[in-house]
C-alpha positions as CSV (number, residue, x, y, z in Angstrom):
1,M,54.7,-11.2,-2.2
2,V,51.6,-13.0,-3.4
3,N,49.5,-11.3,-6.1
4,S,45.8,-10.9,-5.1
5,W,44.6,-13.2,-7.9
6,E,47.0,-15.9,-6.6
7,D,45.7,-15.9,-3.0
8,Y,44.5,-19.5,-2.5
9,E,44.2,-19.0,1.3
10,S,41.0,-17.0,1.0
11,T,39.5,-18.4,-2.2
12,I,36.8,-21.0,-2.7
13,F,36.3,-23.3,-5.7
14,I,32.8,-23.7,-7.0
15,G,31.8,-26.7,-9.2
16,N,28.6,-27.8,-10.9
17,L,27.7,-24.2,-11.9
18,P,25.1,-23.6,-14.6
19,F,26.8,-23.0,-17.9
20,I,25.0,-19.7,-18.3
21,V,25.6,-17.6,-15.2
22,S,27.1,-14.2,-14.5
23,E,29.5,-13.0,-11.9
24,E,26.8,-10.7,-10.5
25,E,24.4,-13.6,-9.9
26,L,27.2,-15.4,-8.0
27,R,28.0,-12.3,-6.0
28,T,24.4,-11.9,-4.8
29,A,24.3,-15.6,-3.8
30,F,27.5,-15.3,-1.7
31,V,27.4,-11.7,-0.4
32,D,26.1,-12.8,3.0
33,C,29.3,-14.8,3.6
34,G,31.6,-11.7,3.7
35,S,33.4,-9.2,1.6
36,I,34.1,-10.5,-1.9
37,Q,37.3,-9.4,-3.5
38,N,37.0,-11.1,-6.9
39,I,34.9,-13.6,-8.8
40,R,36.3,-15.6,-11.7
41,L,34.2,-17.9,-13.9
42,V,36.0,-20.3,-16.2
43,R,34.6,-19.9,-19.7
44,D,35.3,-21.5,-23.1
45,P,37.5,-19.1,-25.1
46,K,35.5,-19.7,-28.4
47,T,31.9,-19.7,-27.2
48,H,32.3,-17.8,-24.0
49,L,29.9,-20.2,-22.3
50,G,30.8,-21.2,-18.7
51,K,32.5,-24.5,-18.1
52,G,30.6,-25.1,-14.9
53,I,33.4,-24.0,-12.5
54,G,34.5,-20.8,-10.8
55,Y,36.4,-19.1,-8.0
56,I,35.4,-16.6,-5.4
57,M,38.0,-14.7,-3.4
58,F,37.1,-13.3,0.0
59,S,39.0,-10.7,1.9
60,S,40.0,-13.1,4.7
61,K,40.5,-16.8,5.4
62,T,37.7,-16.8,8.0
63,E,35.2,-15.4,5.5
64,M,36.2,-18.1,3.1
65,Q,35.7,-20.8,5.7
66,D,32.3,-19.4,6.7
67,A,31.3,-19.5,3.0
68,I,32.2,-23.2,2.8
69,V,30.2,-24.0,5.9
70,K,27.1,-21.7,5.2
71,K,26.7,-22.6,1.5
72,K,27.3,-26.3,1.8
73,N,24.7,-28.1,-0.3
74,L,23.5,-24.8,-1.9
75,V,21.1,-25.2,-4.8
76,F,21.8,-22.5,-7.3
77,K,19.6,-22.3,-10.4
78,G,18.4,-25.8,-9.9
79,R,21.9,-27.3,-9.4
80,E,23.6,-28.4,-6.2
81,L,27.0,-26.6,-6.1
82,R,30.2,-28.2,-5.0
83,I,32.1,-25.8,-2.7
84,N,35.6,-26.4,-1.6
85,R,38.7,-24.5,-0.6
86,A,40.7,-23.6,-3.8
87,T,44.1,-25.3,-4.1
88,E,47.2,-24.1,-5.9
89,P,47.9,-25.6,-9.2
90,K,51.4,-26.6,-8.0
91,R,49.9,-28.5,-5.1
92,R,47.4,-30.3,-7.4
93,E,50.3,-31.2,-9.7
94,K,52.3,-32.6,-6.8
95,K,49.3,-34.6,-5.6
96,K,48.8,-35.9,-9.1
97,N,52.5,-37.0,-9.4
98,R,52.3,-38.7,-6.0
99,Q,49.2,-40.6,-7.1
100,E,50.8,-41.6,-10.4
101,A,53.9,-42.8,-8.5
102,A,51.8,-44.8,-6.1
103,L,49.9,-46.4,-9.0
104,T,53.1,-47.3,-10.8
105,E,54.5,-48.8,-7.6
106,R,51.3,-50.9,-7.0
107,R,51.4,-52.1,-10.6
108,E,55.1,-53.1,-10.2
109,R,54.3,-55.0,-7.0
110,R,51.4,-56.8,-8.7
111,A,53.6,-57.8,-11.6
112,E,56.3,-59.1,-9.2
113,K,53.7,-61.0,-7.3
114,R,52.3,-62.6,-10.5
115,A,55.8,-63.5,-11.6
116,A,56.5,-65.2,-8.3
117,E,53.2,-67.0,-8.3
118,A,53.8,-68.2,-11.9
119,A,57.3,-69.4,-11.0
120,S,55.9,-71.4,-8.0
121,D,53.0,-72.8,-10.0
122,E,55.2,-74.2,-12.7
123,E,55.7,-77.9,-12.2
124,E,59.2,-79.2,-12.7
125,I,59.4,-81.2,-15.9
126,P,60.4,-84.7,-15.2
127,R,63.9,-85.6,-16.4
128,N,62.8,-88.1,-19.0
129,I,60.4,-85.7,-20.6
130,A,63.0,-82.9,-20.7
131,D,65.5,-85.3,-22.2
132,A,63.1,-86.5,-24.8
133,Y,62.5,-83.0,-26.1
134,S,66.1,-81.9,-25.8
135,S,67.5,-84.6,-28.0
136,E,67.4,-84.9,-31.8
137,D,66.1,-88.5,-31.8
138,S,63.0,-89.6,-33.7
139,D,59.8,-90.3,-31.8
140,D,60.4,-94.1,-31.9
141,D,63.9,-93.7,-30.4
142,K,62.5,-91.4,-27.7
143,I,59.9,-94.1,-26.8
144,K,62.6,-96.8,-26.7
145,K,64.8,-94.6,-24.4
146,R,61.8,-94.0,-22.1
147,K,61.1,-97.8,-21.9
148,Q,64.7,-98.5,-21.1
149,D,64.8,-95.8,-18.4
150,R,61.5,-97.1,-17.0
151,Q,62.8,-100.7,-17.0
152,V,66.0,-99.7,-15.1
153,R,63.9,-97.9,-12.5
154,L,61.4,-100.7,-12.1
155,E,63.9,-103.6,-11.9
156,N,64.4,-103.2,-8.2
157,T,60.8,-103.8,-7.3
158,S,58.6,-106.9,-7.5
159,F,56.0,-104.8,-9.4
160,G,58.6,-103.9,-11.9
161,Q,59.4,-107.5,-12.6
162,R,55.8,-108.1,-13.8
163,Q,55.5,-104.8,-15.5
164,Q,58.5,-105.3,-17.8
165,H,56.9,-108.2,-19.7
166,D,53.4,-106.7,-20.1
167,S,53.5,-105.2,-23.6
168,R,50.0,-103.7,-23.3
169,A,51.0,-101.8,-20.2
170,D,54.1,-100.5,-22.0
171,R,51.9,-99.2,-24.8
172,D,49.5,-97.5,-22.4
173,E,52.3,-96.0,-20.5
174,A,54.1,-94.8,-23.6
175,H,50.8,-93.2,-24.7
176,E,50.5,-91.5,-21.3
177,L,54.1,-90.3,-21.5
178,T,53.5,-88.9,-25.0
179,L,50.5,-86.9,-23.7
180,N,52.5,-85.7,-20.7
181,N,55.3,-84.7,-23.1
182,Q,52.9,-82.8,-25.3
183,H,51.5,-81.0,-22.2
184,A,54.9,-80.2,-21.0
185,L,55.9,-78.8,-24.4
186,A,52.9,-76.7,-24.5
187,R,53.7,-75.2,-21.1
188,K,57.3,-74.7,-22.1
189,K,56.2,-72.7,-25.2
190,K,54.1,-70.4,-23.1
């Protein structure tokens, strides 16, 4: 059996009430909607001032629905009231839990999507750059290894034959590789 003060089927919620208001003032404003069983204003326990919300329980569900329709956009003491059907605290808690679960799920999906995008955006580090940073060689040895590797790759082309002997091109290319290596190392550290 439902206690009379727990009957949410015939109760309306009223928001945006003035802080100083009495139950009798609300009763006179809503008496034309039907028979009022109970009025409850939520007040601060220390100051006893209203918190701006309250509940009105009617004797039937149809009276409650009539009150919502008739008093929609009611201006009471200079304030437009928000009038809705009252909901059980358990239902509000369930709704809040569903909303939090949905929010958590959306956040997880976004994180997965970002991780997938980051993985696809990462460029594969060229073999010679990865080898250069994985070995314990000095910088000069690394440059020599890169030159040798480059010479082997270029020997099979006519362009490679000319490139092998051009020392300035080797220096420029070595400098470019060094910059690429620094860039790759910076990305790897992130």
